[in-house]
N, C-alpha and C positions, 0 to 999 in steps of 0.2 A: 445571449445564451451563455451560461457559466461553463467554464472549462472544468472538467472533472479530474481530480487527482486521487489515485489509489495509494495509500500508505500501508506498506506491509512491515509491521514493527511489533515486536513482542513486549517491549517495555511500555507499560500503560502511560507513564508520565511523558515519555517521548512522543507517543501517539497524540496525547492531549495537547502538548505544546505545538507540535507541527500542525495539527488540525486547527487550533486556535489562530495561529499566525496566517495560515493559508486562507481560512474563511474570512478573516479580517481584510484580506486583499481580494476578496470577491470570488474565490474558487469554491467549487463544490468538492467536498472531501468524503471519501469512503475509506474505511480502515479494515485491516485483517491482521490477526495476531500471529499468524505463522504462514509458512510457504504454501502448503496445500490449500488452505482457505484463500490465500492471496491469488493463487493460480485460478481457482474456481471463480472468484470474483472478477478477475481480469478477463476471463473468457466470456462471462455473461455481460459485464458492464462495458468493456472496451474503453477504458479511461484514456484521457489525453496524455497523461503522464503517470508513471509508477515510481514511487520512492520506495526502495527496497533495502531493508537492513540486511547485512551480510551474515551476521551471527544470529540465526533464528533457531528456535527449538523445532524438532520434528524433521525439518528440511532446511539446510542452510541457504542463504541468499544466492550463492553461485548455482546450486542445483535448481533452485526455483526459477532463476532467470533462464536457464537452459530448457527447463521443462515446459515453459510457457510458449514456446515456439510452435 
């Protein structure tokens, strides 16, 4: 069974690169472009790992990390 990683990143190029590299190493990757969508995805998906950008639009990464508890 593949481990799932959620990437919360607003920069499309960064999301693409991280997804490409992680999938090449056998991980399932799900992405979200901002904090609120990332929190919603994390709550429904319950990924094995979350890679969270700190400087996000709408809600910064610090707030998103505290809101997901």
